C-alpha positions as CSV (number, residue, x, y, z in Angstrom):
1,M,73.2,29.8,-9.3
2,K,70.5,29.7,-7.2
3,K,68.1,27.0,-7.2
4,S,64.7,26.8,-5.2
5,I,62.4,24.0,-4.8
6,L,58.8,24.7,-4.3
7,A,57.1,22.3,-2.3
8,M,53.2,22.1,-2.2
9,A,51.2,20.2,0.3
10,A,47.9,19.2,-0.3
11,T,45.3,17.4,1.8
12,A,43.4,14.9,0.1
13,T,39.9,14.4,1.2
14,I,38.0,11.3,0.2
15,A,34.3,11.3,-0.1
16,F,32.2,8.2,-0.5
17,A,28.7,8.4,-1.7
18,G,26.2,5.9,-2.5
19,S,25.4,2.4,-0.9
20,T,26.2,-1.2,-1.2
21,S,24.1,-4.2,-0.7
22,T,24.7,-8.1,-0.3
23,S,22.3,-11.0,0.1
24,V,22.5,-13.1,3.4
25,P,21.0,-16.3,3.7
26,V,18.4,-16.7,6.5
27,T,16.6,-19.8,7.7
28,I,13.8,-19.4,10.2
29,D,12.1,-22.7,11.3
30,Y,8.5,-22.1,12.2
31,V,6.3,-25.0,13.1
32,Q,2.5,-24.6,13.2
33,G,0.6,-26.6,15.7
34,C,-1.8,-26.8,18.6
35,D,-1.7,-27.2,22.4
36,V,-4.7,-28.2,24.6
37,R,-4.9,-27.7,28.3
38,S,-7.4,-28.0,31.0
39,L,-8.6,-31.0,29.7
40,Q,-9.7,-33.4,32.6
41,S,-9.5,-37.2,32.5
42,S,-13.1,-37.4,33.5
43,Y,-16.1,-35.3,33.5
44,D,-19.4,-35.4,35.4
45,I,-21.9,-34.2,33.2
46,G,-24.7,-34.3,35.5
47,I,-28.0,-36.3,36.3
48,V,-29.9,-37.5,33.3
49,P,-33.8,-37.4,34.2
50,A,-35.8,-40.9,33.9
51,V,-38.5,-39.0,32.3
52,Q,-37.5,-36.8,29.4
53,D,-38.3,-35.2,26.0
54,T,-38.0,-37.3,23.0
55,A,-35.3,-34.9,22.1
56,G,-33.1,-35.6,25.0
57,V,-31.4,-33.6,27.7
58,M,-28.6,-31.1,27.2
59,M,-26.1,-31.8,30.1
60,N,-23.2,-29.9,31.5
61,P,-20.4,-28.9,28.9
62,I,-17.1,-30.4,28.6
63,N,-14.7,-27.5,28.8
64,F,-11.0,-27.2,27.9
65,E,-8.9,-24.9,25.8
66,V,-7.0,-25.3,22.6
67,A,-4.3,-22.8,21.3
68,C,-3.3,-23.1,17.7
69,S,-1.0,-21.2,15.3
70,N,-2.5,-18.1,13.9
71,G,-4.4,-18.9,10.8
72,L,-4.1,-22.6,11.2
73,A,-6.8,-24.7,10.4
74,Y,-7.7,-27.7,12.6
75,T,-10.8,-29.8,13.2
76,L,-12.1,-31.1,16.5
77,K,-14.0,-34.3,16.4
78,T,-15.0,-37.4,18.5
79,N,-14.2,-41.2,18.0
80,A,-17.9,-42.0,17.2
81,T,-21.2,-40.5,16.0
82,N,-22.9,-41.3,19.3
83,Y,-22.2,-43.1,22.5
84,A,-24.5,-46.1,23.8
85,M,-24.7,-46.1,27.5
86,Q,-27.0,-48.7,29.5
87,A,-28.8,-47.4,32.8
88,G,-27.2,-49.6,35.6
89,G,-25.6,-51.8,33.2
90,T,-28.9,-53.9,32.3
91,G,-31.5,-51.1,31.9
92,S,-32.6,-48.7,29.2
93,T,-30.2,-47.8,26.7
94,Y,-29.3,-44.1,26.3
95,R,-27.4,-42.4,23.6
96,M,-24.9,-39.2,23.7
97,E,-24.1,-36.8,20.9
98,F,-22.1,-33.7,21.2
99,Y,-22.9,-30.0,20.0
100,T,-21.0,-26.9,20.0
101,D,-23.9,-25.1,21.8
102,T,-27.2,-25.9,23.5
103,A,-29.2,-25.0,20.4
104,K,-27.6,-28.1,18.7
105,T,-26.4,-26.0,15.9
106,T,-23.3,-27.7,15.1
107,K,-22.8,-31.5,15.9
108,V,-19.5,-32.7,16.7
109,S,-18.5,-36.4,16.0
110,S,-16.5,-38.7,13.9
111,T,-18.1,-37.9,10.8
112,S,-19.0,-34.3,11.6
113,P,-15.8,-32.4,12.6
114,W,-15.9,-29.0,13.9
115,N,-13.7,-27.0,11.7
116,K,-11.7,-24.2,13.3
117,T,-8.9,-21.6,12.7
118,G,-6.4,-20.7,15.3
119,I,-6.1,-17.3,16.7
120,G,-2.4,-17.9,18.0
121,G,-3.7,-17.9,21.5
122,Y,-5.8,-20.2,23.8
123,E,-9.6,-20.3,23.2
124,T,-12.2,-22.1,25.4
125,V,-14.0,-24.9,23.9
126,N,-17.3,-26.2,25.1
127,L,-18.8,-29.3,24.1
128,Y,-22.4,-29.9,25.3
129,P,-23.7,-33.5,25.6
130,N,-27.1,-34.1,24.7
131,V,-28.3,-37.5,26.4
132,Y,-31.4,-39.2,25.2
133,G,-33.3,-42.4,25.9
134,D,-33.0,-44.9,23.0
135,S,-34.2,-48.4,23.6
136,G,-36.0,-50.0,26.6
137,C,-37.9,-46.8,27.3
138,T,-41.5,-46.2,27.2
139,Y,-43.4,-43.4,25.6
140,D,-46.3,-41.5,27.6
141,S,-48.5,-40.1,24.7
142,V,-50.1,-37.9,27.4
143,T,-47.1,-36.1,28.4
144,K,-45.2,-36.9,25.2
145,K,-42.1,-37.8,27.5
146,K,-39.8,-40.9,27.4
147,I,-39.8,-43.0,30.6
148,C,-36.4,-44.8,30.9
149,D,-34.6,-46.9,33.4
150,S,-32.4,-44.9,35.8
151,G,-29.0,-45.9,36.8
152,S,-25.5,-44.8,36.5
153,L,-24.3,-44.0,32.7
154,T,-20.5,-44.2,31.6
155,A,-19.1,-43.3,28.4
156,S,-15.4,-43.0,27.1
157,V,-15.1,-40.3,24.5
158,D,-12.0,-39.8,22.6
159,L,-11.5,-36.1,21.3
160,I,-9.5,-35.9,18.2
161,I,-7.8,-32.7,17.2
162,S,-6.0,-32.6,13.9
163,W,-4.3,-29.9,11.7
């Protein structure tokens, strides 16, 4: 008797379809903040005339750059509402206030901060000092001007940026 064995070979193909997903925890530390550059230790704002309008004289601006994170709200203010300086140390008293422009639309002081929003890059900030005679001055009713003593004026101003 004859026996036969029939062997069949087959190739199996494995097919994959679909997808799979998993959650992977990721931590990103993002610190918002501000940076200041080009701020000098002292500024010469110019020569204040002894004869001036009662509203004072707009002097040379204080310029520097601030970079705050994009969308970050921040404020810029000074440590006082105005600064008193005496001409020559004994003469007329002058006062100084800061504004964001020469038209005096926005005052910047300890009680009037300049509210801004960061753009993610450096922005130039210009603060315009307005100096005016306060006490020890005479008023000329003909010219409608104040006449104050001349002398050297010095003020120390702290600029505060907070966010």
